[in-house]
DODO-422180 format. One line per field, with one value per residue: x negated, y negated, z of N, C-alpha, C, O in turn. Coordinates in steps of 0.001 Angstrom, whole numbers, plus 500000, padded with zeros to 6 digits. Atoms other than C-alpha are relative to their C-alpha. Layout:
BEGIN
nu = X_...
nv = Y_...
nw = Z_...
cau = X_...
cav = Y_...
caw = Z_...
cu = X_...
cv = Y_...
cw = Z_...
ou = X_...
ov = Y_...
ow = Z_...
END
This chain:
BEGIN
nu = 499135_500675_500697_499422_498695_499702_499375_498998_500151_499296_500393_499013_499387_499610_501175_500387_501095_500370_501449_499910_501123_500026_501531_500705_501405_499802_499926_499453_498477_499983_498774_499251_498877_499199_499257_498649_499249_498600_500140_501270_501032_501328_500855_501087_501022_499571_500752_501091_499753_500762_499434_498550_499449_498575_498924_499644_499169_498626_499151_499474_498907_498767_499374_499304_498745_499508_499980_499735_498967_500227_499722_501168_500791_501242_499980_499435_501001_500270_501424_501002_500841_501085_500466_501391_500486_500706_499265_498857_498746_499598_500308_498779_499671_500025_498921_498927_499645_498976_498704_499460_500429_499890_501340_500784_500588_501265_500691_500817_501550_500011_499222_500924_500148_499067_499988_501221_500659_501125_501064_500363_500718_501406_500817_499964_500887_501557_500292_500012_501418_500696_500099_500330_501561_500550_499630_501029_499390_500805_499649_499177_498754_499380_499304_498942_499067_499450_499111_498658_499172_499638_499123_498556_499795_500050_498664_498911_500046_499370_498360_499828_499648_499369_500174_501341_499943_500948_499545_498739_498903_498986_499801_498931_499252_499891_501296_501084_501180_501165_501238_500826_501318_500791_500156_499593_499966_498570_499138_499120_498918_498814_498842_498612_499451_500868_500851_501281_500850_501412_500753_501318_500623_500111_499556_500224_501378_500999_501251_499535_501453_500650_501102_500827_499637_500906_499451_498983_499954_498987_499808_501041_499375_499691_498561_498925_499592_499261_498402_499450_499644_498998_498853_499751_499313_498456_499053_498606_499953_499459_500509_501151_500066_501449_500117_499869_499645_498751_499751_500649_499022_500831_501204_501064_500775_500909_501056_500858_500398_500719_501106_500789_500739_500936_500994_500968_500758_501051_501031_500926_500894_500758_500764_500785_501003_501447_501041_499711_499087_499379_498609_499609_500513_498917_498783_500380_499954_498762_499021_500621_499343_499050_500648_499068_499226_499807_501440_500083_499030_500906_501348_499459_499590_501251_500458_499183_500720_501305_499791_499320_500816_501052_499512_499994_501466_500504_500724_501132_500450_501237_500950_499749_500872_499832_498615_500624_500743_499246_498459_499569_500233_498837_500137_499734_499340_500292_499992_501460
nv = 501095_501256_500352_501171_500066_500848_501131_500503_501331_500469_501185_500559_499365_498659_498979_499278_499726_499089_499628_498527_499511_498619_499768_499744_499355_499441_500883_501236_500106_501137_500322_500080_500969_499809_501210_499906_501240_499493_498561_499670_499467_499884_499389_500846_499154_498632_498955_499533_498761_498910_499516_500203_501564_499479_499684_501189_500930_499321_499853_501288_500254_499176_500646_501129_499525_499286_500855_501487_499791_500328_498930_500079_498597_500355_500400_501545_500994_500665_500685_499719_500972_499587_501129_500101_498642_499406_498579_499989_500668_499501_498367_499139_499837_498485_499372_500747_499907_498780_500533_501221_500386_501411_500349_500487_501178_500550_500897_499585_499654_498545_499063_499068_499089_498953_499444_499533_499866_499412_500876_501139_499124_499413_501318_500668_499021_500183_501423_499800_499572_500920_500966_499581_500042_501316_500220_499614_499038_498991_499010_498953_500774_500228_498853_499584_501250_499820_499041_500480_500850_499267_498840_500395_500614_498645_499281_500468_499986_501273_500010_500789_501167_500570_501448_500797_501421_500863_501250_500961_499173_499374_498768_499491_501271_500107_500005_500837_499421_501015_499151_500489_498960_499849_498683_499233_500841_500171_500483_500959_500221_499966_500736_499819_501046_500402_498640_499593_498833_500749_498862_500006_501556_500585_499127_500374_499601_501013_499216_499828_499382_500713_499719_500909_500005_499099_498771_500074_501344_500488_499630_500873_500982_501382_499953_499907_501251_500809_499346_500503_501480_500083_499374_500892_501082_499691_500481_499274_498550_499645_498689_499386_498587_499711_498425_499330_500834_500577_501087_501308_501026_500826_499603_501011_500055_498838_500483_500523_499125_499228_500895_500221_498821_500010_501005_499788_498901_500824_500432_498713_499506_501061_500062_498703_500071_500747_499086_499350_498720_499480_500175_498935_500534_500792_499408_499660_501458_500556_499145_499235_498790_499202_499170_499254_500713_501313_500713_500365_501136_501041_500200_500675_501329_500708_500289_501138_501523_500471_500461_501355_500679_499967_500587_501440_500469_500201_498891_499576_498698_500259_498936_499875_499440_498439_499693_500009_498937_498866_500301_499188_500831_500967_501381_500533_501384_500998_501566_500533
nw = 499853_499942_498475_499461_500241_501268_499800_501024_499930_501200_500789_500557_500892_499562_500384_498824_499888_498939_499663_499510_499375_500203_499797_501013_499660_498598_499168_500621_500935_501003_500141_501262_499828_501318_500221_500721_500552_500592_500215_500367_498673_500403_498986_499920_499557_499919_499039_500788_500770_499181_498668_499624_500555_500825_499220_499248_501107_500472_498769_499955_501240_499632_498684_500350_500319_498869_499014_500598_500679_501497_501115_500815_500127_500922_501432_499686_500068_501455_500138_498890_500436_499415_499606_500160_500444_499030_499752_499216_500366_501333_499983_500174_501483_500446_499640_500279_501662_500061_499086_500809_500993_499970_500748_499262_500382_499288_500562_500955_499466_499280_500990_500265_498737_500077_501226_500230_498776_499917_500713_499289_498815_500139_500248_498677_499103_500469_499729_498360_499597_500225_499073_498706_500152_499739_498547_498865_499419_500284_500975_499402_499548_501303_500479_499269_500312_501501_500006_499348_500845_500863_499782_500178_501181_500729_499914_500754_501508_500690_500394_500887_499255_501076_499901_499182_499550_499509_499329_500523_500845_499063_500107_499907_499520_498456_499210_500852_499620_499647_500127_498548_500144_498730_499413_501220_501049_500171_498856_500142_499135_500870_499398_499991_499041_498857_499347_500831_499770_500061_500270_499214_500253_498831_499032_499007_499158_500610_500706_501395_500813_500941_500737_500744_501297_500765_500228_500700_500186_499240_498697_499357_499085_500652_500601_499133_499371_500866_499891_498793_500155_501006_499173_498971_500536_500508_499026_499443_499859_498807_499676_500823_499568_500310_500452_498788_498877_499712_500670_499619_500206_499831_501201_500211_499007_500231_501165_499397_498965_500963_500608_499024_499729_501242_499711_498876_500328_500758_498924_499258_500834_499881_498931_500196_500993_499681_500296_501207_499774_501129_499852_498996_498667_500039_499715_498657_499036_500016_499563_499248_499683_501121_500708_500802_500964_499602_500487_501431_500237_499335_500843_501215_499577_500020_501271_500628_499396_500263_501258_499948_500025_501291_501120_499883_499507_498553_499604_500969_499939_499210_500606_501405_500777_500027_500710_501266_500594_499769_499898_499129_498892_499621_499779_498560_500240_498867_500331_500033
cau = 500056_498932_496672_498604_502125_503394_504343_506729_506116_508138_507448_509406_512194_513084_509862_509015_505540_504624_501261_500396_497287_495705_492279_489820_486616_486441_485897_487600_491392_492066_495210_497557_500181_503566_505229_509037_510785_514396_513982_510339_507587_503843_501123_498130_495057_495136_492746_489869_491026_488738_489732_493013_493293_495946_497934_498106_499289_501938_503163_503387_505185_507750_508186_509167_512209_512875_512191_512453_515294_513687_515014_511711_510030_506543_508073_509736_506368_505876_502196_499197_496796_493279_491881_488200_486264_485075_485907_487942_490405_490486_489390_493031_493631_492763_495532_497863_498013_500058_502556_503098_502368_502453_499879_496843_495415_492076_489754_487897_484311_485622_487304_484121_483907_486917_487256_483457_482806_480290_478138_478407_477412_474364_473162_474237_472429_469134_469438_470163_466833_464887_466074_465313_461555_461266_462662_459873_461944_459912_460236_461831_464218_465186_465954_468225_469907_470600_472226_474580_475552_476175_478325_481861_481511_480579_484302_485985_486663_487385_490891_492365_493038_495941_495503_492597_492889_491121_490946_494322_496317_499681_500300_503884_505298_504449_500778_498575_495108_492054_488621_486580_483184_480594_481575_482470_481894_485761_487083_490289_492803_496390_499012_502764_504198_502846_501252_497708_496600_492942_491611_488032_487393_488683_489149_489829_486244_483134_480698_481195_479035_477260_475066_472333_473010_469709_471553_474807_475808_478312_477845_475713_476047_476053_479256_480778_480530_481691_484745_485345_485475_487829_490363_489991_491101_494518_497370_500341_499029_501208_499817_496744_496955_493321_492162_491596_492623_495521_497427_495996_498277_495348_493325_491292_490114_488782_487069_485398_484450_483079_481044_479610_478484_476746_474959_473634_472436_470511_468994_467766_466304_464578_463239_461908_460252_457574_455697_455593_458449_459616_463494_463374_461543_464048_466869_465405_465340_468681_470522_468893_469731_471676_471172_472680_475450_475553_471532_472209_474886_472399_469555_471652_472963_469580_468521_471407_470103_466552_467934_470006_467161_464508_466582_466597_462710_462728_460874_457503_455839_452973_451322_451712_448382_449064_452575_450922_448607_450884_454492_454946_453842_457025_457232_456752_458762_457881_458111_454393
cav = 500100_496461_494823_491610_490102_488834_485142_483335_479948_477484_475073_472586_473741_476816_478552_481292_482077_485297_485887_489584_490241_493438_495269_495031_495935_497960_494944_492452_491491_489297_487504_488315_486181_486853_483903_483868_481221_482074_485324_484732_486500_486479_488509_486187_488424_492113_493398_495222_498588_500195_502351_501260_498132_499844_501418_498140_496206_498679_498966_495138_494908_497515_495274_492391_494462_496300_493282_490061_491199_490409_492279_492761_495804_495997_495726_492394_490754_488558_487524_488635_485814_486549_483435_484342_487484_488724_492490_491777_489842_491728_495439_496349_495898_499495_500847_498121_498906_502194_500042_496866_496020_492215_490239_489284_485894_484397_481637_481533_481663_484871_486529_488723_490088_491835_492538_493631_494580_497104_494951_491943_494618_495512_491836_490433_493443_492540_488805_489652_491872_489081_486801_489128_489526_485768_485605_487597_490491_493763_496513_499036_496469_495412_498980_499251_495717_496563_499699_497980_495501_498254_500730_498779_497498_501016_501987_499461_499583_496908_495769_493752_490075_488347_484796_482472_479135_476068_472858_471027_473983_474910_478506_479537_475885_476463_476905_473834_474731_473093_474583_474615_476580_477349_480339_481847_480460_480829_480012_478171_476468_476688_473966_474596_471301_470439_473933_474721_478235_477229_480871_481142_477422_476339_478583_478298_478650_476662_479501_480185_482561_480545_482271_480284_479236_481163_484296_483151_479872_477651_478774_477125_474303_471295_472717_473694_470351_468556_470805_470202_466468_466863_468940_466504_463850_465493_463660_465105_468695_469713_473315_475251_479054_480575_484010_484865_483785_481857_478970_475503_472709_470451_470938_467663_468197_471692_470177_467804_470203_472421_469586_468807_472476_472371_469259_470796_473874_471353_469755_473077_474043_470702_470926_474693_473557_471323_474515_476689_479630_482128_482110_485590_483810_481145_483402_485259_481729_480682_483788_485737_489403_490052_493012_495625_493808_490734_490166_490352_487607_485469_485831_484518_481549_480600_480747_478316_475645_475970_475453_472563_470883_471828_470482_467011_466914_467419_470710_471747_475065_475377_478438_477304_478601_482134_482281_481108_483910_486714_486605_489216_486416_484791_481026_479362_476150_473112_469222_468733
caw = 500069_499489_502385_502746_502642_499283_499090_497153_495944_493703_491019_489334_487254_489321_488327_490859_491737_493584_495100_495229_497481_496264_497095_494486_496201_499716_501515_499202_498142_495173_494195_491397_490293_488601_487281_486370_484516_483478_481566_480942_483202_483011_484994_485946_486512_487147_489997_489280_488295_491023_494069_495491_493179_490503_493090_495137_491967_491067_494787_494847_491488_492893_496176_494027_492991_496341_498674_496553_494615_491207_488257_486781_485099_483357_479961_481100_480973_477965_478831_480727_481144_482396_484387_484139_482873_486135_487066_489921_487927_484550_485413_485856_482202_481428_483395_482710_478853_479844_481772_479345_475982_476821_474731_476656_476692_477827_477332_474277_476086_477930_474952_474242_477616_477073_473296_473130_476551_476034_473884_476424_479277_477842_476832_480240_482059_479990_480975_484689_484664_483103_485701_488597_487125_487066_490543_492038_492948_493255_490378_492836_494155_490531_489654_492693_491979_488217_489342_491690_488998_486711_488478_488268_484811_483263_483964_481763_478111_475479_474920_472353_473201_471255_472264_473166_474869_475552_477573_477208_475588_477231_477197_476517_477153_480846_481941_481117_480954_482547_481464_484752_483687_486493_488248_484922_481317_480784_484130_483935_486183_485136_486082_486593_487554_490871_491545_490311_490061_490732_490269_491596_490879_493976_497054_500507_501567_500708_499491_495776_493533_490956_488519_486748_483377_482246_482748_481247_479342_480833_484199_487014_489484_487129_485196_488251_490088_486982_486836_490480_489903_487143_489147_491909_489756_488915_490620_492443_492962_495873_496090_494882_494815_494396_493032_496619_500023_501302_499528_499730_500440_500720_497306_497374_500985_500048_496814_498990_501598_498538_497011_500547_501138_497683_498529_501880_500141_497748_500596_502200_498951_498639_502047_501465_498549_500271_499814_496879_496581_494145_493781_495687_498789_498395_498683_501873_503572_502392_503068_505818_506211_502883_501100_498576_496209_498405_497664_494017_494219_496652_494252_491412_493636_494645_491154_490183_492885_491760_488199_489019_490440_487789_485269_486797_487503_491093_491193_489358_489041_491546_489836_486184_484904_486209_484790_481563_481426_482768_481947_484782_487386_489059_488955_492490_492665_494911_495068_494989
cu = 499024_499569_500933_501291_499914_500489_500562_499792_500893_499590_501254_500944_500589_499123_499422_498594_499675_498474_499981_498488_499562_498280_499314_498636_500309_499977_500526_501548_499678_501499_500354_501170_501170_500895_501257_500720_501231_499607_498401_499205_498632_499503_498784_498964_500603_499323_498889_499804_499230_500741_501319_500744_501349_500967_500696_500903_501401_500950_500593_500919_501281_500705_500658_501469_500898_500225_500433_501160_499999_500254_499061_499314_498665_500377_500732_499006_499830_498417_499228_498928_498752_499353_498422_499419_499057_500730_500990_501128_500591_499815_501543_500554_500313_501248_501207_500614_501008_501279_500707_499135_499816_498629_499040_499182_498810_499340_498962_498508_500036_500233_499051_499620_501120_500322_498709_499196_498689_498642_499523_499439_498726_499105_499980_499087_498494_499610_500066_498373_498797_499859_499302_498365_499783_500317_498893_500493_499272_500536_500779_501288_500857_500749_501470_501311_500877_500961_501229_500757_500655_501259_501553_500223_499670_501441_500979_499720_500507_501388_500127_500669_501034_500033_498832_500599_498989_500329_501165_501020_501038_500621_501609_500896_500142_498987_499134_498681_498981_498906_498946_498755_499185_499857_499982_500131_501519_501061_501123_500953_501312_501179_501259_500572_499194_499269_498931_499722_498710_499048_498748_499380_500086_500660_500017_498816_498900_498814_500631_498998_499926_498864_499374_500152_498970_500353_501151_500459_501204_500311_498778_500748_500331_501396_501003_500438_500691_501295_500757_500715_501019_501183_500356_500588_501584_500888_501059_499841_500336_499345_499070_500145_498710_500086_499665_500227_501513_500229_499388_501205_499195_498821_498870_499294_498915_498911_498980_498799_499018_498803_498857_499051_498986_499009_499109_499169_498687_498920_499088_499020_498783_499143_499111_498896_498879_498853_500458_500959_500501_501582_500281_499798_501307_501293_500017_500219_501526_501079_499377_500601_500877_499474_501157_500671_499740_498499_500114_500577_499125_499004_500635_500375_498885_499199_500784_499591_498737_500366_500428_498836_498736_500389_499807_498539_499659_499051_498935_499701_498471_498968_500128_498885_500142_501026_499650_499293_500655_501463_500822_499955_501356_499679_500143_500333_499591_499993_498630_499638
cv = 498604_499691_499029_499768_499252_498661_499554_498436_499269_498642_499209_500688_501406_501063_500621_500501_501102_500360_501651_500219_501568_500256_500058_500612_500812_499072_498484_500019_499020_499856_500179_499421_500492_498840_500280_498718_500243_501533_500173_500555_500299_500368_498918_500777_501436_500855_500485_501292_500998_500380_499875_498901_500277_500244_498905_499168_500548_500092_498429_499593_500465_499070_498770_500204_500307_498783_498666_499921_499489_501250_500038_501349_499560_499608_498769_499142_499562_499340_500544_498951_500380_498578_500017_501589_500472_501418_500075_499289_500503_501468_500811_500227_501366_500617_499368_500161_501167_499635_498970_499863_498489_499530_499382_498675_499728_498976_500372_500325_501381_501136_501328_501105_501065_500612_500864_500214_500682_499288_498896_500542_499827_498805_499164_500799_499571_498631_500009_500523_499013_498985_500716_500171_498578_499499_500422_501186_501425_500898_500952_499384_499529_501074_500273_498831_499982_501304_499684_499103_500756_500895_499625_499926_501313_500462_499382_500086_499078_500252_498946_498742_499478_498728_499442_498584_499233_498882_499393_500876_500049_501347_500136_499015_500081_499960_498871_500360_498937_500802_499570_501155_499696_501154_500954_499339_499781_499749_498876_499723_500000_499132_500379_499060_499566_501028_500161_501473_499886_501436_500052_498814_499457_501006_499469_500323_499149_500832_500676_500653_499244_500735_499098_499907_500657_501241_499912_498623_499865_500530_498870_498911_498735_500276_500159_498561_499016_500360_499851_498699_499731_500606_499018_498729_500108_499310_500904_501711_500178_501403_500637_501649_500672_501534_500802_499012_499512_498906_498924_498827_498590_499889_498957_499835_501185_499497_499215_500895_501175_499267_499754_500902_500208_499202_500555_501074_499326_499626_501005_500574_498873_499980_501299_499597_498814_500971_500849_501316_500641_499802_501429_499479_499024_500671_500670_498918_499549_500881_501291_501328_500577_501105_500857_498772_498271_499357_499759_498612_498773_499689_498971_498391_499042_499441_498556_498889_499641_499374_498626_498783_499720_499242_498436_499552_500081_501181_500245_501435_499976_500932_500107_500810_501655_500357_499967_501002_501356_499683_500993_499014_499125_498551_499729_498449_499267_498630_499579_499147
cw = 499885_501381_500606_499706_498671_500409_499000_499877_498647_499299_499276_498690_500389_499624_501309_499856_500939_499979_500465_500528_499736_500364_498667_500069_501400_500769_499470_499449_498985_499802_498731_499831_499056_500270_499264_499919_499337_499624_499548_501210_499466_501358_499794_500685_500171_501005_499394_499330_501037_501252_500328_499060_499181_500854_500821_499115_499629_501401_500076_499069_500472_500921_499517_499687_501273_501295_499671_499128_498594_499054_499077_499835_499218_498695_499867_499687_498546_499877_501092_499870_501125_500528_499895_499857_501195_500369_500850_499753_498615_500014_499856_498538_499405_500219_499593_498532_499834_500400_498859_498765_499676_499472_501113_499474_500752_499387_499072_500288_500809_499234_499818_500955_499694_498593_499750_501262_500192_499727_500954_501268_499890_499891_501415_501031_499749_500383_501456_500268_499780_500836_501310_499846_500213_501309_501036_500691_499515_499123_500560_500335_498721_499674_500674_499664_498736_500223_500836_498978_499041_500278_499390_498435_499064_499721_499089_498461_499331_499866_499041_500864_498831_499724_500732_500174_500375_500750_499232_499412_501180_499417_500249_500642_501495_500880_499034_500304_500201_500003_501259_499910_501344_500537_498848_498702_499694_501119_499649_501075_499319_500980_499715_500529_500933_500695_499054_500439_499465_499857_500945_499928_501180_501016_501467_500910_499359_499284_498688_499367_498611_499413_499333_498477_499034_499863_499079_499623_500643_501382_500745_500492_499218_499296_501019_500759_499045_499788_501084_499966_499149_500559_501253_499799_499597_500956_500445_499889_501537_500440_498949_500647_499286_499602_501293_500912_499774_498892_500786_499792_500008_499101_500105_501392_499615_498969_500637_501192_499049_499497_501200_500422_498855_500215_500951_499604_499196_500781_500697_499048_499742_501180_500004_499176_500134_499894_499082_500279_498855_500353_500966_501638_500377_500495_501618_501054_500122_500589_500679_500301_498854_499375_499298_498967_500460_499942_498606_499780_500657_499297_498932_500574_500255_498778_499347_500772_499554_498521_499776_500283_499096_499094_500167_500533_501390_500510_498873_500518_500598_499179_498363_499229_500125_499476_498514_499483_500146_500259_501285_501513_500093_500324_501600_499917_501330_499436_499858_498775
ou = 497867_500086_501310_501803_499008_501067_500251_499877_501091_499220_502365_500417_501101_499520_498918_498330_499618_497816_500661_497702_500242_497418_499880_498055_501484_500773_500361_501927_498645_502286_499637_501960_500923_501437_501204_500981_501006_499241_497980_499535_498492_499946_498533_499080_501790_499591_498564_498893_499410_501538_502050_501931_502402_501964_501908_501995_502415_502177_501802_501866_502275_501916_501500_502294_502050_501181_501129_501506_500995_499782_499319_498989_498517_499669_500958_499351_499760_497994_499715_498461_499015_499081_497887_499958_497860_501957_501957_501996_501693_500334_501778_501217_501344_501912_502169_501745_501701_502290_501879_497923_499555_497570_499598_498679_498744_499598_498191_497899_499022_499917_499596_499171_500847_500630_498942_498016_497800_497621_498325_498710_498002_497967_499002_498433_497653_498414_499301_497570_497886_498809_498518_497675_498958_499799_498639_499896_499177_501758_501617_502368_502083_501951_502491_502506_501992_501930_502303_501988_501673_502107_502119_501210_500234_501685_502018_498589_501479_501990_499166_501313_500701_500286_498369_501333_497963_501527_501210_502072_500726_501262_502028_501735_501139_499146_498817_498461_498920_498858_498474_498733_499434_498784_499370_501058_501789_502274_500783_501326_501268_501636_501407_500924_498083_498732_499131_499500_498406_497833_498914_498198_499090_501783_499279_498854_499207_497975_501676_497843_500891_497801_500141_500085_499260_499840_501178_500423_501909_501469_498053_501902_501307_502203_502156_501603_501508_502197_501972_501904_501623_502186_501509_501126_502321_500544_501290_500717_499538_499061_499210_500128_498656_501068_499751_500111_502303_499344_499096_501840_499841_497683_497724_498405_497693_497710_497823_497597_498027_497680_497657_497935_497908_497870_497900_498084_497523_497737_497923_497967_497619_497991_497968_497718_498263_497693_501676_500723_500920_501892_501263_500587_502051_501956_500897_500721_502089_502008_499254_501691_501421_498251_502352_499969_499468_498378_499568_500027_499145_498516_500147_500164_498849_498557_500241_499381_498420_499829_500027_498750_498203_499559_499495_498375_498616_498527_499284_500187_497538_497860_500202_499275_499922_500921_499963_499364_500352_501967_502033_500674_501733_498822_501009_499579_499459_499815_498558_498505
ov = 498605_500183_499183_500636_498476_498594_500020_497731_499845_497631_499726_501277_502132_502226_499933_500956_500706_500704_502181_500485_502477_499378_500711_501257_500700_499331_497402_500879_498351_500742_499747_499451_500865_498487_500870_497957_500360_502343_501228_500292_500909_500019_498492_500846_501701_502055_500104_501584_502212_499619_500696_498576_499707_499524_498916_498727_499878_500108_498220_498869_499744_498868_498216_499294_499895_498841_497989_498798_499099_502380_499578_502071_498443_498774_498328_498097_500360_498697_500712_498823_500683_497885_498914_502491_500651_501480_500797_499129_500162_502087_501835_501217_501723_501037_500057_499795_501322_500315_499141_500057_498102_500099_498701_498567_500278_498775_501313_501099_502015_502282_502426_502230_502264_501801_501926_499895_500242_499270_498624_499815_499309_498848_498503_500198_499510_498339_499233_499896_499023_498356_500056_500039_498367_498437_499901_501474_501721_500974_501415_499937_499541_500933_500679_499092_499469_501428_500266_499126_500250_501161_500316_500488_501222_501026_499965_500125_498536_501324_498195_498840_499658_498294_499883_498047_499723_498633_499192_500329_499885_501341_499888_499335_499651_499567_498962_500736_497880_501693_498453_502139_498748_501758_502011_498530_498600_499653_497824_500695_499785_499519_500713_499288_499172_500853_500097_501745_499897_501249_499835_498742_498918_501442_498531_500819_498568_500265_501322_500254_499228_500667_498213_500964_500860_501865_500727_497828_500784_500710_498045_498604_498081_499349_499742_498178_498226_499533_499683_498521_498672_499975_498872_498036_499170_499426_501905_502438_499917_501430_500537_502008_500599_502257_502030_497803_499779_498631_498951_498612_497546_499648_499394_498984_501030_499632_499506_500722_501686_499773_499834_500568_500728_499654_500423_501203_499700_499927_500780_501084_499271_499604_501146_499830_498311_500561_501005_501984_499911_499317_501453_499753_499252_500144_500415_499163_499282_500454_502332_501252_501674_501103_500713_497833_497342_498139_498745_497786_497692_498567_497857_497391_497872_498392_497630_497858_498453_498310_497833_497801_498631_498447_497723_498520_499587_501120_500063_501946_499432_500489_501171_501552_502438_501501_500907_501284_502206_499132_500903_499284_498367_498285_500285_497641_499840_498373_498389_498681
ow = 500307_502384_501767_498999_498368_501495_497904_500883_497577_499895_499160_497747_499537_499545_502197_498743_502103_498998_501344_499618_500213_500373_497791_499197_501750_501672_500034_498653_498999_500134_497828_500774_497910_501317_498184_500851_498133_500475_499075_502367_498406_502452_498667_501908_499978_501063_498270_498555_500940_501800_499775_499088_499468_500789_501032_499472_499434_501307_500183_499374_500382_500827_500224_499768_501412_502068_500427_498763_497985_499172_497964_500777_498722_498131_498741_499136_497612_498917_502210_498738_502289_499548_499786_500497_500969_500307_500608_500611_498185_499085_499213_498225_498834_499271_499251_498210_498828_500231_498523_498853_498537_499735_501973_498356_501852_498201_499257_499549_501102_499554_499934_500737_499653_498674_499173_501406_500921_500414_501027_501942_500741_500359_501766_501884_500646_500405_502030_500958_500607_500967_501992_500857_501102_501653_502122_501729_498323_499249_499786_500126_498831_499447_500119_499530_498636_499475_500685_498995_498569_499426_498544_497959_497974_498655_498781_497977_499856_499798_498870_501908_497660_498601_501784_499344_500846_500884_498018_499082_502359_498367_501380_501484_502077_502036_497848_501456_499574_500852_501472_500649_502089_500530_498998_498692_499474_500935_499108_501731_498108_502056_498539_501687_500579_501788_497840_501619_498273_499806_502145_500265_501662_500762_501766_502036_498318_498585_498753_499510_497847_500030_498953_497850_497855_498934_498157_500563_501060_501759_500190_500190_499587_499358_500913_500876_499517_499656_500975_500233_499318_500225_501661_500663_499293_502133_499767_499422_502438_501637_497730_501824_498058_499766_501261_500711_498869_498082_501982_498760_499915_499502_500006_501435_499624_499204_500333_501398_499571_499485_500937_500820_499144_500103_500759_500172_499338_500623_501027_499431_499735_500961_500434_499446_499195_499861_498989_501285_497956_501441_501708_502542_501331_501389_502439_502151_501183_501274_500034_500867_498976_499240_499554_498593_499699_500080_498170_499051_500069_499424_498746_499889_499877_498718_498745_500133_499494_498214_498924_499546_498881_498653_499213_501183_501819_501622_497707_501527_500007_498874_497750_498328_499202_499035_497783_498286_499309_501238_501488_502475_499198_501167_502274_499375_502411_498246_499551_498661
END
């Protein structure tokens, strides 16, 4: 059974939005949304397709009928929208195809992850491996971390995408699209009147996963901060519903907290870089005690901070001559 309580929210015009919290990883839940407007119904995100995720989604969908009196079946869905191409939000598409043939829509920058998943996985894994070498991660740990990265993504198979969208589009005359890259290239927020489905762009927490753009284009801190400020400028957002966690009725306060938290991390990196450090060493200082998959995420976040400062000329490479002579040597960044 799904782990948290389903909640119902209303948007102008009688639009009903159901938040379905489902398990996506052993220690993580994510929110799937069912949006109903008259005889139109759409599913926003699908869960991971891993472990209990598919069963949770089916149970939550059934509860809309048994507990919320919605006359809704899988075949009634007119659209499946993916807010961004991370496995905890699109992995359920594999099982979903046996339940509904509703057309899938995703931002154009994330389309290839769904339609050419195997190709994208190979290239992304190669880019991640190169990053881990540059970060100064030991060969043995590189192998472990790449195995952790691969385990869930090997289970998904490519699916057809009927529609792509971009900034400013309106999907099915209901969802206004805001392109908010940083966390993911095709990350979007979807506005329905005064309600914003903020996906993983704005969450009720200040920690966010940001890979560096050296791994994947249109990710990283610069894109993320620009997109946060764009969403912060939207007027009349009464309620934000994120990809994880509880509803937010003060989205602008959360955005300010997130920006402040990112500024604090940048100050920490600047302070640490009074002495030369590799990205792996900075990760150990910024996120002490992390291991396993959390360490993989932390390394990428540290890389995003280094990338942001390096692009602005705030950091230099202390061991440039060694890096020049041997591409296996990890750069050591500092403010010298």
